[in-house]
C-alpha positions as a Markdown table, in Angstrom:
| # | Residue | x | y | z |
|---|---|---|---|---|
| 1 | Met | 58.7 | -37.6 | 4.7 |
| 2 | Thr | 58.1 | -33.9 | 4.1 |
| 3 | Thr | 60.1 | -31.5 | 6.2 |
| 4 | Thr | 60.1 | -27.8 | 6.5 |
| 5 | Lys | 63.3 | -25.8 | 6.3 |
| 6 | Met | 63.2 | -25.4 | 10.1 |
| 7 | Glu | 62.8 | -29.2 | 10.8 |
| 8 | Lys | 65.8 | -31.4 | 11.0 |
| 9 | Pro | 64.9 | -35.0 | 10.0 |
| 10 | Asn | 66.1 | -37.7 | 12.5 |
| 11 | Leu | 68.9 | -39.9 | 11.1 |
| 12 | Leu | 70.3 | -43.0 | 12.8 |
| 13 | Leu | 73.9 | -43.8 | 12.1 |
| 14 | Val | 75.0 | -47.3 | 13.2 |
| 15 | Asp | 78.7 | -48.3 | 12.8 |
| 16 | Asp | 81.1 | -49.9 | 15.1 |
| 17 | Asp | 83.9 | -47.6 | 13.9 |
| 18 | Glu | 83.8 | -44.8 | 16.4 |
| 19 | Thr | 86.3 | -42.6 | 14.5 |
| 20 | Phe | 84.2 | -42.9 | 11.3 |
| 21 | Cys | 81.1 | -41.9 | 13.3 |
| 22 | Ser | 82.8 | -39.0 | 14.9 |
| 23 | Val | 83.7 | -37.6 | 11.4 |
| 24 | Leu | 80.4 | -38.4 | 9.6 |
| 25 | Lys | 78.0 | -37.2 | 12.4 |
| 26 | Pro | 79.0 | -33.5 | 12.3 |
| 27 | Ala | 79.2 | -33.6 | 8.5 |
| 28 | Leu | 75.6 | -34.8 | 8.4 |
| 29 | Glu | 74.5 | -32.3 | 11.0 |
| 30 | Lys | 75.9 | -29.5 | 8.8 |
| 31 | Arg | 73.6 | -30.9 | 6.1 |
| 32 | Asn | 70.6 | -30.3 | 8.4 |
| 33 | Phe | 70.1 | -33.8 | 10.0 |
| 34 | Gln | 69.5 | -34.5 | 13.6 |
| 35 | Val | 71.9 | -37.4 | 14.0 |
| 36 | Ser | 71.8 | -40.2 | 16.6 |
| 37 | Val | 74.7 | -42.6 | 16.7 |
| 38 | Ala | 74.9 | -46.2 | 17.9 |
| 39 | Tyr | 77.9 | -48.6 | 17.8 |
| 40 | Asn | 76.1 | -52.0 | 17.8 |
| 41 | Val | 72.9 | -53.5 | 16.7 |
| 42 | Lys | 71.2 | -53.7 | 20.1 |
| 43 | Glu | 71.9 | -50.0 | 20.8 |
| 44 | Gly | 70.8 | -49.2 | 17.2 |
| 45 | Ile | 67.4 | -50.8 | 17.8 |
| 46 | Ser | 67.0 | -49.0 | 21.2 |
| 47 | Val | 67.9 | -45.6 | 19.6 |
| 48 | Ala | 65.5 | -46.2 | 16.7 |
| 49 | Glu | 62.6 | -47.0 | 19.0 |
| 50 | Gln | 63.3 | -43.8 | 20.9 |
| 51 | Thr | 64.0 | -41.4 | 17.9 |
| 52 | Glu | 61.9 | -42.9 | 15.1 |
| 53 | Pro | 64.4 | -41.9 | 12.4 |
| 54 | Glu | 63.3 | -40.9 | 8.9 |
| 55 | Phe | 66.7 | -41.9 | 7.7 |
| 56 | Ala | 69.3 | -44.5 | 8.6 |
| 57 | Ile | 72.9 | -45.3 | 7.6 |
| 58 | Ile | 73.8 | -48.8 | 8.6 |
| 59 | Asp | 77.1 | -50.5 | 8.4 |
| 60 | Leu | 76.9 | -54.1 | 7.0 |
| 61 | Arg | 79.3 | -55.5 | 9.5 |
| 62 | Ile | 78.8 | -54.2 | 13.0 |
| 63 | Gly | 81.3 | -56.0 | 15.2 |
| 64 | His | 80.4 | -59.6 | 14.7 |
| 65 | Asp | 76.8 | -58.8 | 13.9 |
| 66 | Ser | 75.1 | -58.2 | 10.6 |
| 67 | Gly | 73.6 | -54.8 | 9.8 |
| 68 | Leu | 71.1 | -56.7 | 7.7 |
| 69 | Glu | 69.3 | -57.7 | 10.9 |
| 70 | Leu | 69.1 | -54.0 | 11.8 |
| 71 | Val | 67.7 | -53.1 | 8.4 |
| 72 | Lys | 64.9 | -55.7 | 8.9 |
| 73 | Lys | 64.1 | -54.4 | 12.4 |
| 74 | Leu | 64.1 | -50.7 | 11.3 |
| 75 | Ile | 61.6 | -51.5 | 8.4 |
| 76 | Ser | 59.4 | -53.5 | 10.9 |
| 77 | Leu | 59.3 | -50.4 | 13.1 |
| 78 | Asp | 58.6 | -48.0 | 10.2 |
| 79 | Asp | 58.6 | -49.1 | 6.6 |
| 80 | Asn | 59.0 | -45.4 | 5.5 |
| 81 | Thr | 62.5 | -45.2 | 6.9 |
| 82 | His | 65.1 | -44.5 | 4.1 |
| 83 | Ile | 68.0 | -46.8 | 4.8 |
| 84 | Val | 71.4 | -46.7 | 3.2 |
| 85 | Met | 73.6 | -49.8 | 3.8 |
| 86 | Leu | 77.3 | -48.7 | 3.9 |
| 87 | Thr | 80.1 | -51.3 | 3.8 |
| 88 | Gly | 83.7 | -52.0 | 3.3 |
| 89 | Tyr | 82.7 | -55.7 | 2.7 |
| 90 | Ser | 80.5 | -55.4 | -0.3 |
| 91 | Ser | 79.2 | -58.4 | -2.2 |
| 92 | Ile | 76.4 | -58.9 | -4.7 |
| 93 | Thr | 74.6 | -61.2 | -2.3 |
| 94 | Thr | 74.6 | -58.7 | 0.6 |
| 95 | Ala | 73.5 | -55.9 | -1.7 |
| 96 | Val | 70.6 | -57.9 | -3.0 |
| 97 | Glu | 69.6 | -58.9 | 0.6 |
| 98 | Ala | 69.8 | -55.3 | 1.9 |
| 99 | Met | 67.5 | -54.2 | -0.9 |
| 100 | Lys | 65.1 | -57.0 | -0.3 |
| 101 | Leu | 65.0 | -56.2 | 3.4 |
| 102 | Gly | 64.1 | -52.5 | 2.7 |
| 103 | Ala | 67.3 | -50.5 | 2.2 |
| 104 | Ile | 67.0 | -48.0 | -0.6 |
| 105 | His | 70.7 | -47.9 | -1.4 |
| 106 | Tyr | 73.9 | -49.8 | -0.9 |
| 107 | Leu | 77.2 | -47.9 | -0.9 |
| 108 | Thr | 80.8 | -49.2 | -0.5 |
| 109 | Lys | 83.3 | -47.4 | 1.7 |
| 110 | Pro | 84.9 | -45.1 | 1.3 |
| 111 | Ala | 81.9 | -42.9 | 0.4 |
| 112 | Asn | 81.9 | -39.2 | 1.0 |
| 113 | Thr | 79.1 | -37.4 | 2.9 |
| 114 | Asp | 77.6 | -35.9 | -0.3 |
| 115 | Glu | 77.3 | -39.4 | -1.9 |
| 116 | Ile | 75.7 | -40.7 | 1.3 |
| 117 | Val | 73.1 | -37.8 | 1.5 |
| 118 | Lys | 72.3 | -38.2 | -2.2 |
| 119 | Ala | 71.7 | -41.9 | -1.7 |
| 120 | Leu | 69.4 | -41.2 | 1.3 |
| 121 | Tyr | 67.1 | -39.2 | -1.0 |
| 122 | Lys | 67.3 | -41.4 | -4.0 |
| 123 | Ser | 64.1 | -43.3 | -4.5 |
| 124 | Glu | 64.4 | -44.7 | -8.0 |
| 125 | Gly | 66.9 | -46.7 | -9.9 |
| 126 | Asp | 69.1 | -45.3 | -12.7 |
| 127 | Pro | 68.8 | -47.2 | -16.0 |
| 128 | Ser | 71.8 | -45.2 | -17.4 |
| 129 | Val | 74.3 | -46.6 | -14.9 |
| 130 | Glu | 77.3 | -48.0 | -16.7 |
| 131 | Ile | 77.7 | -51.8 | -17.1 |
| 132 | Asn | 81.1 | -53.1 | -16.2 |
| 133 | Gln | 82.7 | -54.7 | -19.3 |
| 134 | Asn | 85.2 | -56.8 | -17.4 |
| 135 | Pro | 84.2 | -60.1 | -15.8 |
| 136 | Leu | 84.8 | -60.7 | -12.1 |
| 137 | Ser | 88.1 | -62.1 | -11.1 |
| 138 | Val | 88.3 | -65.7 | -9.8 |
| 139 | Arg | 89.1 | -64.4 | -6.3 |
| 140 | Arg | 86.1 | -62.1 | -6.4 |
| 141 | Leu | 83.9 | -64.9 | -7.6 |
| 142 | Glu | 85.1 | -66.9 | -4.6 |
| 143 | Trp | 84.2 | -64.1 | -2.3 |
| 144 | Glu | 80.8 | -63.7 | -3.8 |
| 145 | His | 80.1 | -67.4 | -3.5 |
| 146 | Leu | 81.2 | -67.5 | 0.1 |
| 147 | Gln | 78.8 | -64.6 | 0.8 |
| 148 | Lys | 75.9 | -66.3 | -1.0 |
| 149 | Val | 76.4 | -69.6 | 1.0 |
| 150 | Leu | 76.7 | -67.7 | 4.3 |
| 151 | Met | 73.4 | -65.9 | 3.5 |
| 152 | Gln | 71.8 | -69.2 | 2.7 |
| 153 | His | 72.7 | -70.4 | 6.1 |
| 154 | Glu | 71.5 | -67.2 | 7.8 |
| 155 | Gly | 75.0 | -66.1 | 8.8 |
| 156 | Asn | 75.9 | -69.3 | 10.6 |
| 157 | Ile | 79.6 | -69.8 | 9.8 |
| 158 | Ser | 79.7 | -73.4 | 11.0 |
| 159 | Ala | 76.7 | -74.4 | 8.8 |
| 160 | Ala | 78.1 | -72.5 | 5.8 |
| 161 | Ala | 81.6 | -74.1 | 6.3 |
| 162 | Arg | 80.0 | -77.6 | 6.3 |
| 163 | Ala | 78.0 | -76.8 | 3.1 |
| 164 | Leu | 81.3 | -75.6 | 1.5 |
| 165 | Asn | 83.2 | -78.7 | 2.7 |
| 166 | Met | 85.6 | -76.3 | 4.5 |
| 167 | His | 86.9 | -76.0 | 8.0 |
| 168 | Arg | 85.1 | -73.3 | 10.0 |
| 169 | Arg | 88.3 | -71.4 | 10.8 |
| 170 | Thr | 89.3 | -71.4 | 7.2 |
| 171 | Leu | 86.0 | -69.8 | 6.2 |
| 172 | Gln | 86.3 | -67.3 | 9.1 |
| 173 | Arg | 89.8 | -66.3 | 7.9 |
| 174 | Lys | 88.5 | -65.8 | 4.3 |
| 175 | Leu | 85.6 | -63.8 | 5.6 |
| 176 | Asp | 87.7 | -61.6 | 7.8 |
| 177 | Lys | 89.8 | -60.5 | 4.9 |
| 178 | Arg | 88.8 | -57.4 | 2.9 |
| 179 | Pro | 86.9 | -58.4 | -0.2 |
| 180 | Val | 89.1 | -58.6 | -3.3 |
| 181 | Lys | 88.6 | -55.9 | -6.0 |
| 182 | Lys | 86.3 | -56.9 | -8.9 |
């Protein structure tokens, strides 16, 4: 993934928030990236097959689809693609899965352009990162548990709801809410 000063590496940005993309795209272009934007998983795969991106920024929740599927597909196309998962719906479970599938970093929104670019080029972990001294709240633990069960059932809300002994619509309402703070 070496580039000369004249080359602009291809970057794929996939997020269903068109306003967010319209702000982030020019900011990334100012930082010397050739940016292609897609607003859903299917379009993201199509653009990736055409542009062969060296970098990708993928939203975790793209409409009703999971960005994790897109991470998996991008890695199958080129396992050298540096992928950053970006989300407003963070959980430990989705962070672990994103990394297992091949993402090199996982950032929560809001993240500024400099943080995102730094994450794109980060290839090693940081052992000096601070450890939170406060335990997770009960509401946050519930959110994490729901995410874990949902992942165990491959994103199938009905199956996850049955496993949780919960009505499907109740689980959907809980998942549609923003995650609680830690």
